[in-house]
N, C-alpha and C positions, 0 to 999 in steps of 0.2 A: 955721813950727812945725806948723800944721795939715796942710800938705802932707807933712811928714816923718812925722807920726803916721799919716796915711792910707797912706803907702808901707809902713810897718812892718806895719800891719794886713793889707795886701794880700799881703805876703810871708808872713806867718803863715798866712793863709788858704790860700795856695798850698801851703805845707808840709804843712798838715793834709790838704788834698785829695790830695797825693801819697802820703800814708801810708794812705789808705783803700784797701780792696780788696786784691788779691793782690800779694805781693812780685814783683820781677823774677825770671824763671825761674833765672837763673844764681846768684841769692843763696841758693836753697834746694835746688839739685841735691844728691842724686838725687830729692828729693821734688818734688811739683808742687802747684799751687794751683788750685782751681776755685771760681768764684763763681756761685751760683744762688740767686736770691731774697735772703733775709736771711742766707744762709749764705756765709761765706768760709772754705773748707775747705783746710787744709794736709794733703795726702795723701802718706803715705810707705809704700813697699812694698819688699820685698827688703832690709830693713835688718838689718845684723848687727853694727854698731859703735855703741855708746852715745855715743862722742865725736862721731861724725858726726851723730847726732840732736841732740846739744847744739849743734853748730855751726849746724844748720838753724834751730833755735829762736832762737839768738842773732841771726841775720841777719833773722829774721822778726818779732822782738819789737816793732819800732817800727810794724808794720802792724796794722790793725784786723781781724784774723781771729778767728773765734769758734768754729771747729770744727777738731778734729784727728782724722785717720783713719790708723790703723796697720794695714797688711795684709800677709799673707804674709811675715812676718819672724821672725827668731830673735834674741833679745837676752838678755843677762844680766838686764837690768831697764830700766825707763824711769827715767832720772836725775830725781830730784825737782826739780832746778833748771830743768827745761824749763817749769815752770809759774810761775816767778818773773816777776812784772811782765807777765803776759799775762791776757787775758780769754777763756778757752776755756769756752764754755757747753755744748758737745756733744763727746763723745769716743766714737769707735768703734774697737774692737779686733777684727779679723777674721782668723782663721787665723794666730795668733801663738803662739810658744813663748817662755816666760820661765824663768829660774831663779827670780826673784821679780818680781812686777809692778812694784814701785818699790824703789829702794835704801833710801829713807826715806819717811816720811809727807810728801807734797808739800803746799805751801801751797795754799790754795783759790783757783783761778782763776775762781771763780764758776760751777763746773760744775753744770749743771742735769740733764744726761742722760748716762748711761753705757750703751753698747751693747757687749756682749761676745759673740762667736760663735766657737766652736771655739778657745778660748784654753786653752792647756796651761801650767800653772805647775808646774815640776818639784818645787819645795819645798812645794807645796800652796797653795791659795788663801788668802791672808792678808787677812782683812777689815779688820784694823787699818790697812792701808795706804790704806783709803778713808776713814778717820776724819777726814781734813782737809777732805773735801768736804761742808761743813756745809749747803750749799744744794741738795744733790742731790734732785731731784724724781722722776726716772724712772730705773729700773734694769732693764735687759733682759739676760738671760743665756740663750744659746741653744746647744744642742749642746755642753755641757760636763759632764764626768763628776764632778759634785759629790757625788753619792750622798746627802749630807745637808748641812744647814747647821750649821756648827760653832758652839760656844758663843760665839765672838767676833763672830757676825753681828750680832745685835741691838745690842750695846753700841757698835758702831763705824759702823753705817750711819745716814745722816742721818734724823732723825725728821721731816723735812719731806717725806719720800717720799710721792708721790701715786700713782705707777704702779709696780707690781712684777710682773715676768714671768719665770718660769722655764719653758723648753721644752727637752725632750730632755736633761735634766740628770741623769738616772738617780736622781732623788731617791726614796728608798724610805720615809722616815719623817720626820715633823715633830714638834717638841716641842709639848706641849699649849698653850704660850703663845708660840709661835714669833714671831708678828707683833703681839703684844698691845701693844707699846710704840709702834706706828706709828699714832698717832691721826689723822694727816692722810691716811692711805691711802684712795684713792678707787677704784682699779682693781687687781684682783689676778688673776693668771693662773698656773696651774701645769698644764702640759699635756705629754702624751707622757712621763709618768714612771711611778712604780710605787707610789704611796701607796695604802693600803687604807682609810684613814678620814680624815675632816676634822671638826674640832671647833670649836664656837663659841668656846671659850677661846683659840683660836689668833689671834683678832682682838680689837681693842679693844672694851671693853664697849659704849660708845656710839660705834659706828663710823660713818665717813663713806662707807663703801663704796657705790659706785653699780653696780659691775660685779664679778661673781664667776664666774670661769671655771676649772673644774677638769676638764679634758677628757683622755680617753684615759689614765686611771689604772685602779685596781682597786677602786674604791669600790662597795660592794654595798648600802649603806643610808645614808639621810640622817638625821642626828641630829634628835631632836624639837625641840631648841632652837636649831638652826643659824641661823635667820633672826630670832631675837629681837633687839630693839633695833637694827634695821637700817632706819631710816626713809627712807634715800635710795636703797635698792637698786632698780634698774630692770632689770638684765640678769643672768641666771643661766644658766650653761652647764655641763651635766654630760655632754656628749656622749662616747660611747665608754667608758662604765664598765660596771658589772654591776648596775645599779639595776633593780629589778622593780616597785617600788611608789612612788608619789608621795603621801605622807601629807598629808591635808588640813590637819590640825592644825599640821603643821610649816610649811607654806607660808602659812597664814592671816595671820600678822603682816605679810607683805609684799605680799599680793595687791592691796590698794588702789592701790599704786604700781608694782608689777612690770609691765614692758612686754614682756619677752622671756624665754622659757624654752625652752632647747634640751636635749632629752634623747634625741636621735637615737643610734642604735647602742647602745641598752640593751635588755635583755630585759624590756620593760615588759608587765605583765599588763593587758589591757584588760577589766577587770571592774568591779564596783560601786565599787571604791576609786578608780577613775579618773574616774567620772562628774562629780564636783565640779569638776574643772579645766576640763572642756569647756564649762562654763557661763559662763566669763569671756570674753566676746566681745572685750574690749579687749586681751586677751593674745595676743601673737604666739607661738604654741606650735608647736614643731617636734619631731616624734617619730613612731615607728611602733609598731604592736602586734607583740609577739612571741608572746603567748598571748592567747586560745585559738587553736587551729589554724585555725578558721574565719575569724579576723581577722588572721592572720599577714601581716605586711608592709603592712598597711593604714595609711595616714597618719591622724594624729589628726584633721586637718581634714576627712577624708572620713567620719568616724564620724557616725552618726545615733543619736538616743536609743534607738531600738528595736534597734540592733545589739548593745548590751550587755545581757546577761541578768542580772538580779539576783534 
């Protein structure tokens, strides 16, 4: 009896072991599987048939893969059934065209991160299709013509989001309370876009933000209250905007814990209004003078007290 039980346990262990890692190549053709570190990644490219994608996932379902990458493909949509009974924690969509992202709201496979680059959705990006991803913590969108975030963004995107990044998305305007419901947000980036202002009301009142990067936009002034109630903020980047003044009163609430401030590629005036920030030796400060002419292109770290005339 003991021998029989031991044999059953050995067979079960062998079966589990066989199901770890990548499927056999012939099971998931034309897709492939790559394993590196903790990631077991099913990678599909040049996909044009939703049924073929369904077949791949059906054959891969019994394996312990945790990442799905879709590249260089054109599909009507991703069938919602692909996420049934799988644990996909990371998903990448790169250079893909859809009619719709999903045919229906998919069940949550435990998705933690969604990376989308050069994704074109002919019917328009539908945030409701992401509403099933209740545990999403990282959302990265790159080189996508969103122009603005529609009204269904906040109601449908996971409130567990910790990292949110938009780059090259042609975003021109944000609502006054655009991200106010994302209380767990720790890192925010909006770069290479076209917004002209950023407001404190866009973020939660008692925010957990550690990093705020709004680079290469068209911001000309930093609001007086932008850094109020930001007790965890350590990193601020306004590189590539149109900012000329760094108001002391604006930054004062975060100076005790701010570690990095990047204002490179801004028309900064190196006058009396800048002296205050040079006194914080713990701060990693990156920037150059634009005015006066005598200090043009001089790095902040090169400035001496008597360089600035008051």
